[in-house]
C-alpha positions in Angstrom: 96.5 68.0 99.5 94.7 70.9 101.3 97.0 70.4 104.3 100.0 70.4 102.1 98.9 73.6 100.3 98.3 75.3 103.7 101.6 74.2 105.0 103.4 75.6 101.8 101.5 78.9 102.2 102.4 79.2 105.8 106.0 78.5 105.0 106.0 81.2 102.3 104.6 83.6 104.7 107.1 82.6 107.4 110.0 83.3 104.9 108.5 86.6 103.9 108.1 87.6 107.4 111.7 86.7 108.2 113.0 88.5 105.1 111.0 91.7 106.2 112.3 91.4 109.8 115.9 91.4 108.4 115.3 94.2 106.0 117.4 95.9 104.8 120.6 93.6 105.0 122.3 95.0 101.8 122.2 98.2 99.7 118.9 99.6 98.4 118.6 101.2 95.0 116.4 104.2 94.8 115.6 105.0 91.1 114.8 108.7 90.5 112.6 109.5 87.5 114.3 112.7 86.6 117.7 114.2 85.8 119.6 115.8 88.7 117.4 118.6 89.9 114.9 119.4 92.8 113.6 115.8 93.0 117.0 114.3 92.9 118.2 116.7 95.6 115.3 116.1 97.8 115.7 112.2 97.5 119.3 112.4 98.4 118.6 114.4 101.4 115.9 112.1 102.6 117.8 108.9 101.8 120.9 110.1 103.7 118.7 110.1 106.8 117.1 106.8 106.1 120.4 105.2 105.4 121.9 106.4 108.7 118.8 105.1 110.6 118.7 101.7 108.9 122.5 101.3 108.7 122.5 100.4 105.0 123.4 102.3 101.9 120.3 103.8 99.9 121.9 104.2 96.5 120.2 106.9 94.2 120.2 106.2 90.5 118.7 108.6 87.8 116.6 107.1 85.0 114.9 110.0 83.3 112.6 110.0 80.4 109.1 110.0 79.1 107.6 111.9 82.1 108.8 109.2 84.5 107.4 106.3 82.5 110.9 104.9 81.8 111.9 104.7 85.4 108.4 103.2 86.4 108.6 100.7 83.8 112.0 99.6 85.0 111.2 99.4 88.6 107.9 97.5 88.1 109.9 94.6 86.6 112.3 94.3 89.6 111.9 92.0 92.5 109.3 92.9 95.1 111.8 92.6 97.9 112.3 96.3 98.9 115.7 96.5 97.3 114.7 98.6 94.3 112.4 101.5 94.9 111.1 104.3 92.7 111.0 108.1 93.7 109.0 110.1 91.1 107.0 113.2 90.7 103.5 112.2 91.4 102.4 113.1 87.9 103.9 109.7 86.6 101.0 108.1 88.6 98.3 111.0 88.6 98.7 112.6 85.2 100.3 110.2 82.9 97.4 107.7 82.9 95.2 110.4 81.5 97.8 111.8 79.1 98.8 108.5 77.6 95.4 106.9 77.7 96.2 103.2 78.0 99.6 103.4 76.4 101.6 103.4 79.7 104.2 100.6 79.9 102.9 99.9 83.5 99.6 99.8 85.4 99.9 102.6 88.0 97.5 100.7 90.4 98.4 97.0 89.8 102.2 97.4 89.3 103.0 99.5 92.4 102.6 99.8 96.2 102.6 103.3 97.5 105.0 103.9 100.4 105.0 107.8 100.8 103.8 111.0 99.5 106.1 112.9 101.8 105.8 116.6 100.5 103.8 118.8 98.2 104.5 121.9 96.3 102.8 124.5 94.1 103.9 126.6 91.3 104.4 130.5 91.0 103.0 132.4 88.1 105.5 135.0 86.8 105.8 137.4 83.9 108.8 139.1 82.3 109.6 142.8 82.9 108.3 143.7 79.4 104.8 142.4 80.0 102.6 145.2 81.1 100.6 143.3 83.7 101.0 143.9 87.3 98.2 141.5 88.4 96.7 138.1 87.4 93.6 140.0 86.2 95.6 142.4 84.0 97.4 139.3 82.5 94.1 137.6 81.7 92.7 140.8 80.1 95.8 141.3 78.1 95.8 137.7 76.8 92.2 138.3 75.6 93.3 141.3 73.6 96.5 140.0 71.9 98.5 136.7 71.3 100.7 135.8 74.2 102.9 132.9 75.1 103.8 130.9 78.2 106.8 128.6 78.8 107.1 125.3 80.6 109.6 122.7 81.6 108.2 120.4 78.9 104.9 118.8 77.8 103.1 117.2 80.7 105.4 118.8 83.3 104.1 120.6 86.4 104.7 124.0 85.0 102.8 122.9 81.8 99.9 121.4 83.8 99.6 124.5 86.1 99.5 127.0 83.2 97.1 124.9 81.0 94.7 124.5 83.8 94.8 128.1 84.9 94.5 129.6 81.4 91.6 127.2 80.5 89.9 128.2 83.9 90.4 131.9 83.1 89.0 131.4 79.6 92.1 132.6 77.6 94.3 130.9 75.1 98.0 131.4 75.2 100.6 129.5 73.0 102.5 126.9 74.9 106.3 127.0 74.5 107.7 123.7 76.0 111.4 123.3 77.0 113.6 120.5 78.1 113.6 121.5 81.8 112.6 124.7 83.5 116.0 126.2 83.5 115.9 127.4 79.9 112.2 128.4 80.2 113.1 130.8 82.9 115.9 132.2 80.9 113.6 133.0 77.9 111.0 134.6 80.1 113.8 136.8 81.6 114.9 137.6 78.1 111.4 138.6 76.9 111.2 135.8 74.3 108.1 134.2 76.2 105.6 136.2 78.2 104.7 134.1 81.3 105.7 131.0 83.2 104.5 128.9 86.0 107.5 127.3 87.9 108.5 126.0 91.3 108.5 129.1 93.7 112.1 128.8 94.8 113.3 128.5 91.3 111.9 131.9 90.3 111.8 133.8 93.5 115.4 135.2 93.4 114.4 136.8 90.0 111.3 138.2 91.5 113.3 139.7 94.4 115.7 141.3 92.1 112.9 142.8 89.9 113.7 140.7 86.7 110.3 138.8 87.1 107.0 139.8 88.4 105.2 137.3 90.7 101.3 137.3 90.1 100.0 134.4 91.9 100.7 130.9 93.3 98.8 127.8 92.3 98.5 126.0 95.6 95.5 126.4 98.0 97.8 128.1 100.5 100.2 131.0 100.1 103.8 130.1 100.0 105.8 130.5 103.1 108.7 131.9 101.0 106.4 134.6 99.4 103.6 135.3 101.7 102.7 138.5 100.0 101.9 136.7 96.7 98.1 135.7 96.5 96.9 132.3 95.6 95.0 131.9 92.3 92.0 131.0 94.3 92.0 134.2 96.1 91.9 136.1 92.8 88.5 135.1 91.7 89.0 131.4 91.0 87.7 129.7 94.1 88.7 126.1 94.6 91.6 126.4 92.3 94.5 124.2 93.7 97.2 122.8 91.6 99.6 121.1 94.0 102.1 118.4 93.0 104.0 115.9 95.1 106.8 113.4 95.2 106.0 109.8 95.6 108.1 106.9 96.8 106.8 103.6 95.3 107.7 99.9 95.4 106.9 97.1 93.0 103.5 95.5 93.7 103.8 92.5 96.0 106.4 94.2 98.3 105.6 93.0 101.9 103.5 95.4 104.0 106.2 95.2 106.7 108.7 96.7 104.4 106.3 99.3 103.1 105.4 100.4 106.5 109.0 100.5 107.7 110.0 102.6 104.8 107.1 105.0 105.3 107.9 105.5 108.9 111.5 106.1 108.2 110.7 108.8 105.5 108.4 110.5 107.9 111.1 110.4 110.7 113.7 111.9 108.2 111.4 114.9 107.5 111.1 115.6 111.2 114.8 116.4 111.7 115.1 120.1 112.4 117.7 120.8 109.8 115.6 118.9 107.3 112.6 121.1 108.0 114.6 124.2 107.3 115.8 122.9 103.9 112.3 121.9 103.0 111.0 125.3 103.9 113.6 127.0 101.7 112.6 124.6 98.9 108.9 125.6 99.4 107.9 122.0 100.2 104.9 121.4 102.5 105.3 118.2 104.6 102.1 116.0 104.4 102.7 113.6 107.3 100.8 111.0 105.3 101.2 107.2 106.1 101.4 104.7 103.3 97.6 104.2 103.1 96.8 107.9 103.1 99.5 108.4 100.4 97.9 105.8 98.2 94.6 107.6 98.7 96.2 111.0 97.8 97.4 109.5 94.6 93.9 108.2 93.6 92.3 111.5 94.3 94.9 113.4 92.3 94.6 111.0 89.4 90.9 111.5 89.3 91.3 115.3 89.3 93.8 115.3 86.6 91.7 113.0 84.4 89.0 115.6 84.6 91.4 118.4 83.8 92.9 116.6 80.8 89.5 115.9 79.4 88.6 119.6 79.9 91.7 121.2 78.5 92.9 118.7 76.0 96.4 118.7 77.4 98.6 116.5 75.3 102.1 114.8 75.9 103.1 115.7 72.4 
């Protein structure tokens, strides 16, 4: 019986190895956890390169909702054969476990294998033209004297998380005004209906350049290459402050390591193409160069950090 069991396992391993060696031999579905926007645009650029390299279609599908939870729940239930992948904002795996506290429809550790965390990005703190604060210190002082508001792209979104973390660190309370996406939140800050906003740099920089918004700081540990004159929050008296988000390519748990490593290499190779580098710079993305193992470790570290932040700030998905 033992010999038969070993033979069966060996046969399964052989078949798995053969399948991985032939991968991909048909179209691959890449499920994106958001509506068309920055993540969707990034995924399409990358997958165009991967598709050309591997000579098979990589078809992008959008399944937005519940902060990425709907897409993750769907992908976890698919076959672990490399033909259905998930591209999400890292918060699905790093923030949602703390926000939803055991109510997630998937296990971020047991249900997925990390392929890549290819890029990271920060957020820029801006205020509208009617806000009499020319620096972050002046904004904090103003918020301590009078009620103020900040906008975000929705509860649990990167813009919400960056703002809640910063204002908690600064010791001020500002009323959160969530929107369904960053677009309308920017419009209302421009119109003076909301005072402040953290948002992706390339999304607000045009308004900063034409004077309709005032940039006060960026949330990442390094200054933005697009706005090198804007200081980091850490430089402004909050040492160690670093709110950086990422995109994460994941596969259902059980996907063969050969397929995971192949896809990880292809994604890294795609980001090395010169025209891709320029597009990434203009989007204010920082290429990580992480392999699959380091990507998995990045997600674990970020999840531990956000668990602490959520406990401290009381950030809620509601």
